[in-house]
GUBAFI-915123 format. One record per residue (C-alpha): residue number from 1; residue in three letters; x, y negated, z. Coordinates in nm, 2 decimals. Example, Ala and Ser with C-alpha at 12.3 -4.5 7.8 and 13.67 -1.06 7.14 Angstrom:
BEGIN
{i=1, aa=ala, c1=1.23, c2=0.45, c3=0.78};
{i=2, aa=ser, c1=1.37, c2=0.11, c3=0.71};
***
This chain:
BEGIN
{i=1, aa=met, c1=0.00, c2=0.00, c3=0.00};
{i=2, aa=lys, c1=0.28, c2=-0.24, c3=0.09};
{i=3, aa=lys, c1=0.46, c2=-0.17, c3=-0.24};
{i=4, aa=ser, c1=0.14, c2=-0.22, c3=-0.44};
{i=5, aa=phe, c1=0.07, c2=-0.55, c3=-0.25};
{i=6, aa=leu, c1=0.43, c2=-0.67, c3=-0.32};
{i=7, aa=leu, c1=0.39, c2=-0.59, c3=-0.70};
{i=8, aa=thr, c1=0.06, c2=-0.78, c3=-0.70};
{i=9, aa=ile, c1=0.23, c2=-1.09, c3=-0.54};
{i=10, aa=ile, c1=0.52, c2=-1.07, c3=-0.79};
{i=11, aa=gly, c1=0.26, c2=-1.04, c3=-1.08};
{i=12, aa=leu, c1=0.08, c2=-1.35, c3=-0.96};
{i=13, aa=leu, c1=0.40, c2=-1.55, c3=-0.92};
{i=14, aa=ile, c1=0.50, c2=-1.46, c3=-1.28};
{i=15, aa=ile, c1=0.15, c2=-1.57, c3=-1.40};
{i=16, aa=gly, c1=0.19, c2=-1.89, c3=-1.21};
{i=17, aa=val, c1=0.53, c2=-1.96, c3=-1.37};
{i=18, aa=leu, c1=0.40, c2=-1.89, c3=-1.72};
{i=19, aa=ser, c1=0.10, c2=-2.12, c3=-1.66};
{i=20, aa=ala, c1=0.33, c2=-2.40, c3=-1.54};
{i=21, aa=cys, c1=0.54, c2=-2.36, c3=-1.85};
{i=22, aa=ser, c1=0.23, c2=-2.36, c3=-2.06};
{i=23, aa=gly, c1=0.11, c2=-2.68, c3=-1.89};
{i=24, aa=lys, c1=0.45, c2=-2.84, c3=-1.95};
{i=25, aa=glu, c1=0.42, c2=-2.76, c3=-2.32};
{i=26, aa=ala, c1=0.07, c2=-2.91, c3=-2.33};
{i=27, aa=ser, c1=0.19, c2=-3.23, c3=-2.17};
{i=28, aa=gly, c1=0.40, c2=-3.31, c3=-2.48};
{i=29, aa=asn, c1=0.73, c2=-3.14, c3=-2.39};
{i=30, aa=ser, c1=0.67, c2=-2.84, c3=-2.62};
{i=31, aa=lys, c1=0.82, c2=-2.76, c3=-2.95};
{i=32, aa=asn, c1=0.48, c2=-2.87, c3=-3.10};
{i=33, aa=ser, c1=0.49, c2=-3.22, c3=-2.96};
{i=34, aa=val, c1=0.46, c2=-3.52, c3=-3.19};
{i=35, aa=leu, c1=0.82, c2=-3.62, c3=-3.13};
{i=36, aa=asp, c1=0.95, c2=-3.28, c3=-3.21};
{i=37, aa=arg, c1=0.74, c2=-3.27, c3=-3.53};
{i=38, aa=val, c1=0.87, c2=-3.61, c3=-3.64};
{i=39, aa=glu, c1=1.23, c2=-3.52, c3=-3.57};
{i=40, aa=lys, c1=1.20, c2=-3.19, c3=-3.76};
{i=41, aa=ser, c1=1.02, c2=-3.33, c3=-4.06};
{i=42, aa=lys, c1=1.23, c2=-3.65, c3=-4.07};
{i=43, aa=val, c1=0.90, c2=-3.83, c3=-4.14};
{i=44, aa=leu, c1=0.69, c2=-4.07, c3=-3.93};
{i=45, aa=lys, c1=0.33, c2=-4.06, c3=-4.05};
{i=46, aa=val, c1=0.16, c2=-4.39, c3=-3.97};
{i=47, aa=gly, c1=-0.21, c2=-4.44, c3=-3.98};
{i=48, aa=phe, c1=-0.38, c2=-4.77, c3=-4.06};
{i=49, aa=glu, c1=-0.66, c2=-4.92, c3=-4.28};
{i=50, aa=gly, c1=-0.42, c2=-5.05, c3=-4.55};
{i=51, aa=thr, c1=-0.67, c2=-5.33, c3=-4.63};
{i=52, aa=tyr, c1=-0.59, c2=-5.58, c3=-4.35};
{i=53, aa=pro, c1=-0.35, c2=-5.85, c3=-4.47};
{i=54, aa=pro, c1=-0.11, c2=-5.97, c3=-4.34};
{i=55, aa=phe, c1=-0.08, c2=-5.67, c3=-4.12};
{i=56, aa=asn, c1=-0.12, c2=-5.38, c3=-4.36};
{i=57, aa=phe, c1=-0.22, c2=-5.40, c3=-4.73};
{i=58, aa=leu, c1=-0.12, c2=-5.30, c3=-5.08};
{i=59, aa=asn, c1=0.09, c2=-5.56, c3=-5.25};
{i=60, aa=asp, c1=0.11, c2=-5.65, c3=-5.62};
{i=61, aa=asp, c1=0.35, c2=-5.35, c3=-5.68};
{i=62, aa=gln, c1=0.09, c2=-5.12, c3=-5.52};
{i=63, aa=lys, c1=0.31, c2=-5.05, c3=-5.22};
{i=64, aa=tyr, c1=0.21, c2=-5.10, c3=-4.86};
{i=65, aa=asp, c1=0.33, c2=-5.42, c3=-4.71};
{i=66, aa=gly, c1=0.27, c2=-5.64, c3=-4.41};
{i=67, aa=phe, c1=0.36, c2=-5.69, c3=-4.05};
{i=68, aa=asp, c1=0.26, c2=-5.34, c3=-3.94};
{i=69, aa=val, c1=0.46, c2=-5.19, c3=-4.23};
{i=70, aa=asp, c1=0.77, c2=-5.38, c3=-4.14};
{i=71, aa=ile, c1=0.74, c2=-5.28, c3=-3.77};
{i=72, aa=ser, c1=0.67, c2=-4.92, c3=-3.87};
{i=73, aa=asn, c1=0.97, c2=-4.91, c3=-4.10};
{i=74, aa=glu, c1=1.20, c2=-5.05, c3=-3.83};
{i=75, aa=ile, c1=1.08, c2=-4.79, c3=-3.58};
{i=76, aa=ala, c1=1.13, c2=-4.51, c3=-3.83};
{i=77, aa=lys, c1=1.48, c2=-4.64, c3=-3.91};
{i=78, aa=arg, c1=1.58, c2=-4.63, c3=-3.54};
{i=79, aa=leu, c1=1.43, c2=-4.28, c3=-3.51};
{i=80, aa=gly, c1=1.64, c2=-4.17, c3=-3.81};
{i=81, aa=val, c1=1.34, c2=-4.08, c3=-4.02};
{i=82, aa=lys, c1=1.13, c2=-4.21, c3=-4.31};
{i=83, aa=thr, c1=0.78, c2=-4.35, c3=-4.30};
{i=84, aa=glu, c1=0.47, c2=-4.22, c3=-4.47};
{i=85, aa=phe, c1=0.17, c2=-4.44, c3=-4.46};
{i=86, aa=val, c1=-0.18, c2=-4.29, c3=-4.44};
{i=87, aa=ala, c1=-0.46, c2=-4.53, c3=-4.52};
{i=88, aa=thr, c1=-0.78, c2=-4.44, c3=-4.33};
{i=89, aa=lys, c1=-1.11, c2=-4.61, c3=-4.26};
{i=90, aa=trp, c1=-1.12, c2=-4.78, c3=-3.93};
{i=91, aa=asp, c1=-1.38, c2=-4.56, c3=-3.78};
{i=92, aa=ser, c1=-1.19, c2=-4.25, c3=-3.87};
{i=93, aa=leu, c1=-0.85, c2=-4.36, c3=-3.74};
{i=94, aa=leu, c1=-0.88, c2=-4.21, c3=-3.39};
{i=95, aa=gly, c1=-1.02, c2=-3.88, c3=-3.53};
{i=96, aa=gly, c1=-0.73, c2=-3.86, c3=-3.78};
{i=97, aa=leu, c1=-0.48, c2=-3.91, c3=-3.50};
{i=98, aa=lys, c1=-0.63, c2=-3.64, c3=-3.29};
{i=99, aa=ser, c1=-0.63, c2=-3.39, c3=-3.58};
{i=100, aa=asp, c1=-0.27, c2=-3.47, c3=-3.66};
{i=101, aa=lys, c1=-0.34, c2=-3.64, c3=-3.99};
{i=102, aa=phe, c1=-0.07, c2=-3.88, c3=-3.88};
{i=103, aa=asp, c1=0.17, c2=-3.92, c3=-3.58};
{i=104, aa=ile, c1=0.08, c2=-4.27, c3=-3.47};
{i=105, aa=ile, c1=-0.16, c2=-4.56, c3=-3.54};
{i=106, aa=ile, c1=0.02, c2=-4.89, c3=-3.61};
{i=107, aa=gly, c1=-0.28, c2=-5.08, c3=-3.73};
{i=108, aa=gln, c1=-0.39, c2=-5.37, c3=-3.50};
{i=109, aa=met, c1=-0.58, c2=-5.15, c3=-3.25};
{i=110, aa=ser, c1=-0.66, c2=-5.33, c3=-2.93};
{i=111, aa=val, c1=-0.59, c2=-5.15, c3=-2.61};
{i=112, aa=thr, c1=-0.91, c2=-5.09, c3=-2.43};
{i=113, aa=glu, c1=-1.01, c2=-4.88, c3=-2.13};
{i=114, aa=glu, c1=-1.25, c2=-4.68, c3=-2.35};
{i=115, aa=arg, c1=-0.99, c2=-4.60, c3=-2.61};
{i=116, aa=lys, c1=-0.74, c2=-4.50, c3=-2.34};
{i=117, aa=lys, c1=-0.97, c2=-4.22, c3=-2.25};
{i=118, aa=ser, c1=-0.90, c2=-4.05, c3=-2.58};
{i=119, aa=val, c1=-0.55, c2=-4.17, c3=-2.68};
{i=120, aa=asp, c1=-0.24, c2=-4.31, c3=-2.52};
{i=121, aa=phe, c1=-0.10, c2=-4.65, c3=-2.61};
{i=122, aa=thr, c1=0.25, c2=-4.78, c3=-2.63};
{i=123, aa=asn, c1=0.33, c2=-5.12, c3=-2.47};
{i=124, aa=pro, c1=0.17, c2=-5.40, c3=-2.67};
{i=125, aa=tyr, c1=0.35, c2=-5.50, c3=-2.99};
{i=126, aa=val, c1=0.12, c2=-5.79, c3=-3.06};
{i=127, aa=val, c1=-0.06, c2=-6.03, c3=-2.83};
{i=128, aa=thr, c1=-0.33, c2=-6.23, c3=-3.00};
{i=129, aa=gly, c1=-0.69, c2=-6.32, c3=-2.96};
{i=130, aa=ser, c1=-1.03, c2=-6.37, c3=-3.13};
{i=131, aa=val, c1=-1.16, c2=-6.70, c3=-3.26};
{i=132, aa=leu, c1=-1.48, c2=-6.84, c3=-3.42};
{i=133, aa=val, c1=-1.47, c2=-6.90, c3=-3.79};
{i=134, aa=thr, c1=-1.73, c2=-7.10, c3=-3.99};
{i=135, aa=arg, c1=-1.77, c2=-7.26, c3=-4.32};
{i=136, aa=lys, c1=-1.59, c2=-7.60, c3=-4.37};
{i=137, aa=asp, c1=-1.92, c2=-7.79, c3=-4.35};
{i=138, aa=thr, c1=-2.02, c2=-7.64, c3=-4.02};
{i=139, aa=asn, c1=-1.94, c2=-7.85, c3=-3.71};
{i=140, aa=asn, c1=-2.17, c2=-7.73, c3=-3.44};
{i=141, aa=ile, c1=-2.02, c2=-7.39, c3=-3.35};
{i=142, aa=thr, c1=-1.70, c2=-7.45, c3=-3.15};
{i=143, aa=lys, c1=-1.76, c2=-7.25, c3=-2.83};
{i=144, aa=leu, c1=-1.87, c2=-6.89, c3=-2.78};
{i=145, aa=glu, c1=-2.21, c2=-6.99, c3=-2.64};
{i=146, aa=asp, c1=-2.28, c2=-7.17, c3=-2.96};
{i=147, aa=ile, c1=-2.34, c2=-6.84, c3=-3.14};
{i=148, aa=lys, c1=-2.67, c2=-6.80, c3=-2.97};
{i=149, aa=gly, c1=-2.94, c2=-6.78, c3=-3.23};
{i=150, aa=lys, c1=-2.68, c2=-6.75, c3=-3.51};
{i=151, aa=asn, c1=-2.61, c2=-6.48, c3=-3.76};
{i=152, aa=val, c1=-2.27, c2=-6.35, c3=-3.65};
{i=153, aa=gly, c1=-2.05, c2=-6.11, c3=-3.85};
{i=154, aa=val, c1=-1.80, c2=-5.88, c3=-3.69};
{i=155, aa=gly, c1=-1.63, c2=-5.54, c3=-3.75};
{i=156, aa=gly, c1=-1.82, c2=-5.25, c3=-3.61};
{i=157, aa=gly, c1=-1.63, c2=-5.07, c3=-3.33};
{i=158, aa=thr, c1=-1.39, c2=-5.36, c3=-3.27};
{i=159, aa=thr, c1=-1.34, c2=-5.58, c3=-2.96};
{i=160, aa=phe, c1=-1.49, c2=-5.86, c3=-3.17};
{i=161, aa=glu, c1=-1.82, c2=-5.68, c3=-3.16};
{i=162, aa=glu, c1=-1.80, c2=-5.67, c3=-2.78};
{i=163, aa=val, c1=-1.73, c2=-6.05, c3=-2.77};
{i=164, aa=ala, c1=-2.02, c2=-6.13, c3=-3.00};
{i=165, aa=lys, c1=-2.26, c2=-5.91, c3=-2.81};
{i=166, aa=ser, c1=-2.17, c2=-6.07, c3=-2.48};
{i=167, aa=val, c1=-2.39, c2=-6.37, c3=-2.59};
{i=168, aa=asp, c1=-2.76, c2=-6.31, c3=-2.54};
{i=169, aa=gly, c1=-2.96, c2=-6.42, c3=-2.85};
{i=170, aa=ala, c1=-2.68, c2=-6.38, c3=-3.10};
{i=171, aa=asn, c1=-2.79, c2=-6.19, c3=-3.41};
{i=172, aa=val, c1=-2.48, c2=-5.97, c3=-3.45};
{i=173, aa=lys, c1=-2.43, c2=-5.79, c3=-3.78};
{i=174, aa=leu, c1=-2.17, c2=-5.51, c3=-3.80};
{i=175, aa=tyr, c1=-1.94, c2=-5.46, c3=-4.10};
{i=176, aa=lys, c1=-1.69, c2=-5.20, c3=-4.21};
{i=177, aa=ser, c1=-1.47, c2=-5.44, c3=-4.40};
{i=178, aa=val, c1=-1.34, c2=-5.78, c3=-4.29};
{i=179, aa=asn, c1=-1.35, c2=-5.89, c3=-4.65};
{i=180, aa=asp, c1=-1.73, c2=-5.82, c3=-4.66};
{i=181, aa=tyr, c1=-1.81, c2=-6.04, c3=-4.37};
{i=182, aa=ile, c1=-1.58, c2=-6.32, c3=-4.49};
{i=183, aa=ala, c1=-1.77, c2=-6.31, c3=-4.82};
{i=184, aa=asp, c1=-2.10, c2=-6.32, c3=-4.65};
{i=185, aa=leu, c1=-1.99, c2=-6.62, c3=-4.44};
{i=186, aa=ala, c1=-1.87, c2=-6.81, c3=-4.75};
{i=187, aa=asn, c1=-2.20, c2=-6.72, c3=-4.93};
{i=188, aa=lys, c1=-2.41, c2=-6.85, c3=-4.64};
{i=189, aa=arg, c1=-2.55, c2=-6.51, c3=-4.54};
{i=190, aa=leu, c1=-2.38, c2=-6.56, c3=-4.20};
{i=191, aa=asp, c1=-2.33, c2=-6.86, c3=-3.98};
{i=192, aa=val, c1=-2.01, c2=-6.76, c3=-3.81};
{i=193, aa=ile, c1=-1.77, c2=-6.47, c3=-3.78};
{i=194, aa=ile, c1=-1.54, c2=-6.36, c3=-3.51};
{i=195, aa=asn, c1=-1.19, c2=-6.22, c3=-3.58};
{i=196, aa=asp, c1=-0.83, c2=-6.23, c3=-3.50};
{i=197, aa=gln, c1=-0.67, c2=-6.58, c3=-3.51};
{i=198, aa=leu, c1=-0.35, c2=-6.46, c3=-3.68};
{i=199, aa=leu, c1=-0.55, c2=-6.27, c3=-3.95};
{i=200, aa=met, c1=-0.78, c2=-6.56, c3=-4.01};
{i=201, aa=ser, c1=-0.51, c2=-6.82, c3=-4.03};
{i=202, aa=tyr, c1=-0.32, c2=-6.62, c3=-4.28};
{i=203, aa=asn, c1=-0.62, c2=-6.55, c3=-4.50};
{i=204, aa=ile, c1=-0.75, c2=-6.90, c3=-4.50};
{i=205, aa=lys, c1=-0.41, c2=-7.03, c3=-4.61};
{i=206, aa=glu, c1=-0.32, c2=-6.76, c3=-4.86};
{i=207, aa=lys, c1=-0.66, c2=-6.73, c3=-5.03};
{i=208, aa=asn, c1=-0.76, c2=-7.09, c3=-4.99};
{i=209, aa=leu, c1=-1.09, c2=-6.98, c3=-4.84};
{i=210, aa=pro, c1=-1.37, c2=-7.24, c3=-4.78};
{i=211, aa=ile, c1=-1.38, c2=-7.16, c3=-4.41};
{i=212, aa=lys, c1=-1.21, c2=-7.28, c3=-4.09};
{i=213, aa=ile, c1=-1.13, c2=-7.18, c3=-3.74};
{i=214, aa=thr, c1=-1.34, c2=-7.38, c3=-3.50};
{i=215, aa=ser, c1=-1.26, c2=-7.25, c3=-3.15};
{i=216, aa=asp, c1=-0.97, c2=-7.19, c3=-2.91};
{i=217, aa=ile, c1=-0.89, c2=-6.82, c3=-2.84};
{i=218, aa=leu, c1=-1.20, c2=-6.66, c3=-2.69};
{i=219, aa=asn, c1=-1.02, c2=-6.36, c3=-2.54};
{i=220, aa=lys, c1=-0.67, c2=-6.24, c3=-2.54};
{i=221, aa=asp, c1=-0.61, c2=-5.91, c3=-2.72};
{i=222, aa=glu, c1=-0.32, c2=-5.68, c3=-2.65};
{i=223, aa=ile, c1=-0.25, c2=-5.46, c3=-2.96};
{i=224, aa=gly, c1=-0.08, c2=-5.13, c3=-2.90};
{i=225, aa=met, c1=0.03, c2=-4.83, c3=-3.11};
{i=226, aa=ala, c1=-0.20, c2=-4.53, c3=-3.05};
{i=227, aa=val, c1=-0.05, c2=-4.18, c3=-2.99};
{i=228, aa=lys, c1=-0.22, c2=-3.85, c3=-2.94};
{i=229, aa=lys, c1=-0.27, c2=-3.76, c3=-2.57};
{i=230, aa=glu, c1=0.00, c2=-3.56, c3=-2.38};
{i=231, aa=asn, c1=0.29, c2=-3.69, c3=-2.58};
{i=232, aa=gly, c1=0.45, c2=-3.91, c3=-2.32};
{i=233, aa=asp, c1=0.80, c2=-3.84, c3=-2.45};
{i=234, aa=phe, c1=0.70, c2=-3.99, c3=-2.79};
{i=235, aa=val, c1=0.54, c2=-4.30, c3=-2.63};
{i=236, aa=glu, c1=0.85, c2=-4.35, c3=-2.41};
{i=237, aa=lys, c1=1.07, c2=-4.33, c3=-2.72};
{i=238, aa=val, c1=0.87, c2=-4.58, c3=-2.92};
{i=239, aa=asn, c1=0.85, c2=-4.82, c3=-2.61};
{i=240, aa=thr, c1=1.23, c2=-4.81, c3=-2.59};
{i=241, aa=ile, c1=1.27, c2=-4.88, c3=-2.96};
{i=242, aa=leu, c1=1.02, c2=-5.17, c3=-2.94};
{i=243, aa=ala, c1=1.20, c2=-5.32, c3=-2.63};
{i=244, aa=asp, c1=1.54, c2=-5.29, c3=-2.82};
{i=245, aa=met, c1=1.38, c2=-5.47, c3=-3.13};
{i=246, aa=lys, c1=1.27, c2=-5.75, c3=-2.91};
{i=247, aa=lys, c1=1.60, c2=-5.78, c3=-2.73};
{i=248, aa=asp, c1=1.81, c2=-5.79, c3=-3.04};
{i=249, aa=gly, c1=1.58, c2=-6.04, c3=-3.22};
{i=250, aa=thr, c1=1.46, c2=-5.80, c3=-3.50};
{i=251, aa=tyr, c1=1.10, c2=-5.82, c3=-3.37};
{i=252, aa=asn, c1=1.10, c2=-6.20, c3=-3.38};
{i=253, aa=gln, c1=1.24, c2=-6.20, c3=-3.73};
{i=254, aa=ile, c1=0.95, c2=-5.98, c3=-3.86};
{i=255, aa=tyr, c1=0.69, c2=-6.19, c3=-3.67};
{i=256, aa=lys, c1=0.82, c2=-6.52, c3=-3.81};
{i=257, aa=lys, c1=0.83, c2=-6.37, c3=-4.16};
{i=258, aa=trp, c1=0.46, c2=-6.31, c3=-4.15};
{i=259, aa=phe, c1=0.32, c2=-6.58, c3=-3.92};
{i=260, aa=gly, c1=0.58, c2=-6.86, c3=-3.92};
{i=261, aa=thr, c1=0.57, c2=-6.90, c3=-3.55};
{i=262, aa=glu, c1=0.69, c2=-6.75, c3=-3.22};
{i=263, aa=pro, c1=0.51, c2=-6.45, c3=-3.08};
{i=264, aa=leu, c1=0.24, c2=-6.52, c3=-2.82};
{i=265, aa=glu, c1=0.35, c2=-6.37, c3=-2.49};
{i=266, aa=lys, c1=0.13, c2=-6.18, c3=-2.25};
***
């Protein structure tokens, strides 16, 4: 009986050790982790919309360009790998990340408590904020409360939707493409839109749009890179690279290239 009991205890200990090893693998330290996959394939697959200038878009040569592209390429360079960009609709980005369609989302995704339930984020790589945008001939919408009773265009599933819906009486209309609600604003189907101040400043200038920014920043947005859960080693690696880029001035060079100004700090 004693021998049988001893064998049982040994068996349970072995099972416990194996379970612990399995749990360690699941936490992102296994050979199947994102970091291991990137290092073995020598490719960093980056997910974004690909239709969001100046952050990520196809240029005249039909190659992906923009702030996010430059940041991605620099991270890949420091990882010793190449980049592969995977354009995906906004509402499919998180699903694509979880199903390993790409390794990381570098596509202007705001860090929110809700999103943190399903993915992990790196440290913020952009700090920006939302603003009100109207047609040039509109002068009575300058504060968030002014959107009450107005037709407001925002991207569905974005933090801009949350900002718009915080005002009772605002008629909030959801869109899949920022270009669509910019067009509806210009064509008087909307009274106002809410979007990122960097994005809107760039588009108004580059496209000579008949619209204008009419408010101060409504809420500060911290933009992070999203990574599949249980890949802490990969998140730590990217955070280290991002910190080094900021320290040696590379990040600021990329930022100034696209926005012509110093980065907004937290």
